[in-house]
Backbone as a printed PyTorch tensor [residue, N CA C, xyz], in Angstrom:
tensor([[[-69.7030, -31.4330,  16.6150],
         [-68.5980, -30.6160,  16.1370],
         [-68.3330, -29.5280,  17.1660]],

        [[-67.0910, -29.3380,  17.5050],
         [-66.7030, -28.3420,  18.4960],
         [-66.7050, -26.9520,  17.8760]],

        [[-67.3390, -26.0030,  18.5580],
         [-67.3520, -24.6280,  18.0860],
         [-66.0780, -23.9300,  18.5360]],

        [[-65.3910, -23.2840,  17.5960],
         [-64.1500, -22.5910,  17.9270],
         [-64.4470, -21.2720,  18.6310]],

        [[-63.7080, -21.0050,  19.6470],
         [-63.7990, -19.7170,  20.3170],
         [-62.9340, -18.7220,  19.5840]],

        [[-63.1330, -17.4360,  19.8440],
         [-62.3530, -16.4090,  19.1380],
         [-60.8550, -16.6240,  19.2920]],

        [[-60.3990, -16.9950,  20.4800],
         [-58.9690, -17.1890,  20.6960],
         [-58.4200, -18.4000,  19.9710]],

        [[-59.2780, -19.3850,  19.6650],
         [-58.8330, -20.5930,  18.9750],
         [-58.9270, -20.4780,  17.4600]],

        [[-59.6780, -19.5160,  16.9780],
         [-59.9280, -19.3920,  15.5560],
         [-58.7350, -18.7350,  14.8700]],

        [[-58.0440, -19.4460,  13.9590],
         [-56.8900, -18.8460,  13.2980],
         [-57.2720, -17.7110,  12.3560]],

        [[-58.4720, -17.7600,  11.8010],
         [-58.9590, -16.6940,  10.9390],
         [-60.3620, -16.3230,  11.3940]],

        [[-60.4950, -15.2790,  12.1760],
         [-61.8250, -14.9180,  12.6840],
         [-62.7950, -14.6620,  11.5430]],

        [[-64.0340, -15.0710,  11.7300],
         [-65.0280, -14.8980,  10.6840],
         [-65.5560, -13.4680,  10.6380]],

        [[-65.4590, -12.7460,  11.7310],
         [-65.9090, -11.3520,  11.7460],
         [-64.8280, -10.4670,  11.1560]],

        [[-65.2560,  -9.5930,  10.2290],
         [-64.3010,  -8.6530,   9.6480],
         [-64.1560,  -7.4640,  10.5810]],

        [[-62.9350,  -7.0720,  10.8490],
         [-62.6690,  -5.8960,  11.6540],
         [-62.1090,  -4.8210,  10.7390]],

        [[-62.5810,  -3.5860,  10.8550],
         [-62.0380,  -2.5220,  10.0080],
         [-60.5260,  -2.3860,  10.2120]],

        [[-59.8300,  -2.2080,   9.1230],
         [-58.3780,  -2.1000,   9.1750],
         [-57.9230,  -0.7040,   9.5700]],

        [[-58.8220,   0.2490,   9.6430],
         [-58.4270,   1.6140,   9.9570],
         [-58.0800,   2.3760,   8.6990]],

        [[-57.5380,   3.5700,   8.8380],
         [-57.1730,   4.3480,   7.6530],
         [-56.0980,   3.6230,   6.8400]],

        [[-56.3310,   3.5280,   5.5480],
         [-55.4030,   2.8260,   4.6630],
         [-54.8440,   3.7810,   3.6220]],

        [[-53.6810,   3.4350,   3.1140],
         [-53.0750,   4.1270,   1.9900],
         [-53.4110,   3.2860,   0.7640]],

        [[-54.2910,   3.8240,  -0.0890],
         [-54.8420,   3.0690,  -1.2210],
         [-54.1930,   3.5540,  -2.5120]],

        [[-53.5700,   2.6500,  -3.2800],
         [-52.9720,   3.0480,  -4.5530],
         [-54.0470,   3.4660,  -5.5520]],

        [[-53.7810,   4.5470,  -6.2700],
         [-54.7370,   5.0800,  -7.2460],
         [-54.0420,   5.3570,  -8.5740]],

        [[-54.8770,   5.4470,  -9.6060],
         [-54.4330,   5.8890, -10.9210],
         [-54.9510,   7.3010, -11.1110]],

        [[-54.0730,   8.2920, -11.2360],
         [-54.5510,   9.6540, -11.4480],
         [-55.1480,   9.8030, -12.8450]],

        [[-56.2220,  10.5670, -12.9370],
         [-56.8410,  10.8570, -14.2260],
         [-56.8090,  12.3420, -14.4920]],

        [[-57.5410,  12.7680, -15.4970],
         [-57.5380,  14.1910, -15.8410],
         [-58.3070,  15.0120, -14.8100]],

        [[-59.4240,  14.4930, -14.3200],
         [-60.2270,  15.2380, -13.3540],
         [-60.2440,  14.5840, -11.9720]],

        [[-60.0670,  13.2730, -11.9240],
         [-60.1650,  12.5280, -10.6700],
         [-59.1230,  11.4240, -10.6510]],

        [[-59.1260,  10.6950,  -9.5410],
         [-58.2840,   9.5050,  -9.4840],
         [-59.1760,   8.2950,  -9.2270]],

        [[-58.6870,   7.1130,  -9.6130],
         [-59.4440,   5.8750,  -9.4520],
         [-58.6050,   4.8750,  -8.6720]],

        [[-59.2500,   4.1670,  -7.7660],
         [-58.5430,   3.1360,  -6.9930],
         [-58.0680,   2.0390,  -7.9470]],

        [[-56.8420,   1.6100,  -7.7660],
         [-56.3110,   0.5130,  -8.5770],
         [-56.8720,  -0.8060,  -8.0640]],

        [[-57.2690,  -1.6600,  -8.9800],
         [-57.7570,  -2.9900,  -8.6500],
         [-56.6650,  -3.9800,  -9.0570]],

        [[-56.3490,  -4.8950,  -8.1590],
         [-55.2960,  -5.8790,  -8.3870],
         [-55.9060,  -7.2650,  -8.5250]],

        [[-55.0770,  -8.2480,  -8.8080],
         [-55.5030,  -9.6400,  -8.8690],
         [-54.7320, -10.4430,  -7.8380]],

        [[-55.4180, -11.4040,  -7.2380],
         [-54.7690, -12.3180,  -6.2990],
         [-53.9830, -13.3400,  -7.1040]],

        [[-53.1330, -14.1450,  -6.4610],
         [-52.4150, -15.1850,  -7.1990],
         [-53.3490, -16.1600,  -7.9290]],

        [[-54.5860, -16.2980,  -7.4540],
         [-55.5510, -17.1790,  -8.1230],
         [-56.3480, -16.4740,  -9.2130]],

        [[-56.1130, -15.1780,  -9.3930],
         [-56.7590, -14.4260, -10.4610],
         [-58.0040, -13.6650, -10.0600]],

        [[-58.4100, -13.7360,  -8.8040],
         [-59.5810, -12.9850,  -8.3480],
         [-59.2280, -11.5020,  -8.2060]],

        [[-60.1990, -10.6400,  -8.4650],
         [-59.9720,  -9.2030,  -8.3260],
         [-60.0580,  -8.8050,  -6.8600]],

        [[-59.1780,  -7.8880,  -6.4510],
         [-59.1450,  -7.4230,  -5.0710],
         [-58.7270,  -5.9610,  -5.0150]],

        [[-59.3080,  -5.2460,  -4.0690],
         [-58.8330,  -3.9000,  -3.7570],
         [-57.6620,  -4.0650,  -2.7980]],

        [[-56.7520,  -3.1120,  -2.7950],
         [-55.5510,  -3.2100,  -1.9670],
         [-55.4040,  -1.9500,  -1.1340]],

        [[-55.0240,  -2.1340,   0.1220],
         [-54.7360,  -1.0200,   1.0120],
         [-53.5020,  -1.3300,   1.8380]],

        [[-52.7550,  -0.3170,   2.1710],
         [-51.5360,  -0.4770,   2.9670],
         [-51.6980,   0.2920,   4.2740]],

        [[-51.1010,  -0.2250,   5.3290],
         [-51.2040,   0.4210,   6.6360],
         [-50.1800,   1.5320,   6.8250]],

        [[-49.2120,   1.6630,   5.9220],
         [-48.2400,   2.7580,   6.0000],
         [-47.7380,   3.0980,   4.6050]],

        [[-47.2490,   4.3130,   4.4560],
         [-46.6840,   4.7390,   3.1710],
         [-45.4400,   3.9130,   2.8450]],

        [[-44.6390,   3.5970,   3.8580],
         [-43.4190,   2.8330,   3.6030],
         [-43.7400,   1.4410,   3.0540]],

        [[-44.7990,   0.8120,   3.5290],
         [-45.1800,  -0.4990,   2.9850],
         [-45.6530,  -0.3610,   1.5420]],

        [[-46.4150,   0.6940,   1.2600],
         [-46.8820,   0.9200,  -0.1060],
         [-45.7090,   1.1350,  -1.0560]],

        [[-44.7640,   1.9970,  -0.6760],
         [-43.6400,   2.2820,  -1.5650],
         [-42.6910,   1.0960,  -1.7000]],

        [[-42.5880,   0.2540,  -0.6810],
         [-41.7510,  -0.9380,  -0.7840],
         [-42.2860,  -1.8840,  -1.8530]],

        [[-43.6020,  -2.0170,  -1.9260],
         [-44.2080,  -2.9610,  -2.8690],
         [-44.4260,  -2.3360,  -4.2420]],

        [[-44.9050,  -1.0890,  -4.2980],
         [-45.3000,  -0.4910,  -5.5700],
         [-44.3710,   0.6070,  -6.0760]],

        [[-43.4250,   1.0280,  -5.2740],
         [-42.4870,   2.0550,  -5.7100],
         [-42.8650,   3.4340,  -5.2070]],

        [[-41.8720,   4.3010,  -5.1860],
         [-42.0580,   5.6510,  -4.6390],
         [-42.9350,   6.5310,  -5.5200]],

        [[-43.0720,   6.1990,  -6.8130],
         [-43.8690,   7.0200,  -7.7270],
         [-45.3610,   6.7030,  -7.6840]],

        [[-45.7590,   5.6930,  -6.9250],
         [-47.1690,   5.3000,  -6.8810],
         [-48.0030,   6.3530,  -6.1530]],

        [[-49.0280,   6.8500,  -6.8230],
         [-49.9530,   7.8070,  -6.1970],
         [-50.8750,   7.0540,  -5.2440]],

        [[-51.3220,   7.7350,  -4.1840],
         [-52.1860,   7.0860,  -3.2020],
         [-53.1070,   8.1100,  -2.5670]],

        [[-54.1790,   7.5960,  -1.9570],
         [-55.0780,   8.4150,  -1.1590],
         [-55.3500,   7.6800,   0.1460]],

        [[-55.8170,   8.4020,   1.1580],
         [-56.1870,   7.7800,   2.4380],
         [-57.6700,   7.4640,   2.4080]],

        [[-58.0100,   6.2200,   2.7230],
         [-59.3990,   5.7940,   2.8200],
         [-59.5500,   4.8490,   3.9870]],

        [[-60.6730,   4.8890,   4.6390],
         [-60.9900,   3.8780,   5.6440],
         [-61.3730,   2.5970,   4.9070]],

        [[-61.1570,   1.4600,   5.5440],
         [-61.4400,   0.1720,   4.9170],
         [-62.9030,   0.0420,   4.4930]],

        [[-63.8920,   0.4740,   5.2930],
         [-65.2830,   0.4040,   4.8190],
         [-65.5290,   1.2820,   3.5850]],

        [[-64.8640,   2.4240,   3.4970],
         [-65.0080,   3.2970,   2.3320],
         [-64.4130,   2.6450,   1.0890]],

        [[-63.2800,   1.9610,   1.2420],
         [-62.6680,   1.2530,   0.1200],
         [-63.5970,   0.1430,  -0.3680]],

        [[-64.1960,  -0.5850,   0.5590],
         [-65.1530,  -1.6380,   0.1790],
         [-66.3580,  -1.0430,  -0.5540]],

        [[-66.8790,   0.0760,  -0.0490],
         [-68.0300,   0.7200,  -0.6870],
         [-67.6710,   1.2480,  -2.0740]],

        [[-66.4510,   1.7040,  -2.2550],
         [-65.9870,   2.2330,  -3.5340],
         [-65.8640,   1.1380,  -4.5880]],

        [[-65.3920,  -0.0400,  -4.1900],
         [-65.1310,  -1.1040,  -5.1560],
         [-66.2870,  -2.0960,  -5.3050]],

        [[-67.2500,  -2.0910,  -4.3990],
         [-68.3830,  -3.0230,  -4.4770],
         [-69.1830,  -2.8970,  -5.7800]],

        [[-69.4670,  -1.6760,  -6.2840],
         [-70.2080,  -1.5850,  -7.5520],
         [-69.4590,  -2.2070,  -8.7360]],

        [[-68.1600,  -2.3740,  -8.6150],
         [-67.3610,  -2.9990,  -9.6710],
         [-67.3350,  -4.5220,  -9.5380]],

        [[-68.0000,  -5.0420,  -8.5020],
         [-68.0060,  -6.4830,  -8.2710],
         [-66.7940,  -6.9700,  -7.4950]],

        [[-66.0290,  -6.0520,  -6.9380],
         [-64.8400,  -6.4090,  -6.1560],
         [-65.2430,  -6.4240,  -4.6850]],

        [[-65.2310,  -7.6120,  -4.0900],
         [-65.6480,  -7.7270,  -2.6890],
         [-64.4760,  -7.9950,  -1.7500]],

        [[-63.3370,  -8.3880,  -2.2870],
         [-62.1710,  -8.6960,  -1.4540],
         [-61.2970,  -7.4590,  -1.2840]],

        [[-60.7220,  -7.3310,  -0.0980],
         [-59.7430,  -6.2770,   0.1870],
         [-58.5080,  -6.9540,   0.7620]],

        [[-57.3730,  -6.7000,   0.1460],
         [-56.1050,  -7.2510,   0.6230],
         [-55.3400,  -6.1400,   1.3260]],

        [[-54.9500,  -6.4060,   2.5640],
         [-54.1970,  -5.4310,   3.3560],
         [-52.7300,  -5.8260,   3.3780]],

        [[-51.8600,  -4.8650,   3.0660],
         [-50.4050,  -5.0490,   3.0940],
         [-49.9220,  -6.2740,   2.3280]],

        [[-50.2060,  -6.3460,   1.0080],
         [-49.6320,  -7.4560,   0.2440],
         [-48.1140,  -7.3540,   0.2580]],

        [[-47.4440,  -8.4750,   0.1830],
         [-45.9830,  -8.5040,   0.2910],
         [-45.2800,  -8.2260,  -1.0280]],

        [[-45.9290,  -8.5220,  -2.1500],
         [-45.2750,  -8.2920,  -3.4350],
         [-46.3270,  -8.0190,  -4.4960]],

        [[-45.8780,  -7.5040,  -5.6150],
         [-46.7500,  -7.2250,  -6.7450],
         [-45.9540,  -7.4580,  -8.0160]],

        [[-46.6010,  -8.0050,  -9.0230],
         [-45.9460,  -8.1760, -10.3160],
         [-45.8060,  -6.8040, -10.9620]],

        [[-44.7390,  -6.5750, -11.7110],
         [-44.5930,  -5.2720, -12.3630],
         [-45.6870,  -5.0680, -13.4010]],

        [[-46.0490,  -3.8190, -13.6090],
         [-47.0470,  -3.5010, -14.6260],
         [-46.5020,  -3.8630, -15.9950]],

        [[-47.3260,  -4.4530, -16.8630],
         [-46.8400,  -4.8280, -18.1890],
         [-46.5440,  -3.5940, -19.0240]],

        [[-45.5250,  -3.6870, -19.8360],
         [-45.1950,  -2.6040, -20.7580],
         [-46.1940,  -2.6190, -21.9040]],

        [[-46.6020,  -1.4470, -22.4000],
         [-47.5190,  -1.4450, -23.5470],
         [-46.8320,  -2.0500, -24.7640]],

        [[-47.5970,  -2.7560, -25.5870],
         [-47.0310,  -3.3810, -26.7770],
         [-46.5970,  -2.3460, -27.8020]],

        [[-47.3050,  -1.2530, -27.8810],
         [-46.9800,  -0.2140, -28.8510],
         [-47.1930,   1.1340, -28.1790]],

        [[-46.2110,   1.9710, -28.2810],
         [-46.3610,   3.3260, -27.7560],
         [-46.9010,   4.2200, -28.8680]],

        [[-47.9950,   4.8720, -28.5900],
         [-48.6490,   5.7070, -29.5690],
         [-47.9820,   7.0610, -29.6170]],

        [[-47.6230,   7.5060, -30.7970],
         [-46.9990,   8.8180, -30.9860],
         [-47.9300,   9.6510, -31.8620]],

        [[-48.6550,  10.6150, -31.2900],
         [-49.6460,  11.3580, -32.0780],
         [-49.0420,  12.1100, -33.2500]],

        [[-47.8240,  12.6590, -33.0970],
         [-47.2260,  13.4130, -34.2110],
         [-46.8680,  12.4970, -35.3730]],

        [[-46.4690,  11.2460, -35.0980],
         [-46.1550,  10.2990, -36.1700],
         [-47.4320,   9.9100, -36.9150]],

        [[-48.5170,   9.7350, -36.2110],
         [-49.7870,   9.3860, -36.8430],
         [-50.2790,  10.5350, -37.7050]],

        [[-50.1570,  11.7710, -37.2160],
         [-50.5810,  12.9380, -37.9690],
         [-49.7430,  13.0810, -39.2320]],

        [[-48.4340,  12.8990, -39.1250],
         [-47.5630,  13.0250, -40.2900],
         [-47.8950,  11.9580, -41.3200]],

        [[-48.2060,  10.7430, -40.9160],
         [-48.5490,   9.6750, -41.8400],
         [-49.8820,   9.9870, -42.5290]],

        [[-50.8380,  10.5190, -41.7750],
         [-52.1480,  10.8400, -42.3390],
         [-52.0540,  11.9510, -43.3820]],

        [[-51.1320,  12.8910, -43.1980],
         [-50.9680,  13.9920, -44.1480],
         [-50.1070,  13.5930, -45.3290]],

        [[-49.4570,  12.4300, -45.2550],
         [-48.6330,  11.9690, -46.3600],
         [-47.2390,  12.5170, -46.3410]],

        [[-46.7950,  13.1080, -45.2600],
         [-45.4410,  13.6240, -45.1690],
         [-44.5990,  12.6710, -44.3520]],

        [[-43.3620,  12.5740, -44.6770],
         [-42.4570,  11.6950, -43.9360],
         [-41.6150,  12.5350, -42.9990]],

        [[-41.2900,  11.9530, -41.8500],
         [-40.4310,  12.6590, -40.8870],
         [-39.1540,  11.9150, -40.7510]]])
C-alpha cells in the first residue's frame, strides 16, 4: 500500500490549531456557556468561526460570542463528551420555537384563583 505524502493527502491526519475563533455562546445569569451543535448525522460538535462576519452570516447578528483558541475550545467541550470541532459551518437550522411560553403572572393568578 502506498503511503500518502502530506501534499497528496486530501485530509491531513494531523490536526492543526485553527487559531483564535469566534465561538457562539449562550449567556447565563453569571456566566456564558459554549453552544453545542449537531452535525447532519446527529453527532455533537463544538463550533468556531474564523471571523465575526462568518458567525453573523450563519447565526445572525444577535448571537453572542467569545474568542477562544481551538485547543481551549476542545478542552472546554471534552468533559461533555464532545470531541469534534467544526470550523466555519456554512449553514445552521433555526432554533426550535418553544412549545409553550411560560408566563409567571398567569400561573400566579391561576394559583390564587383570580382571573385576569
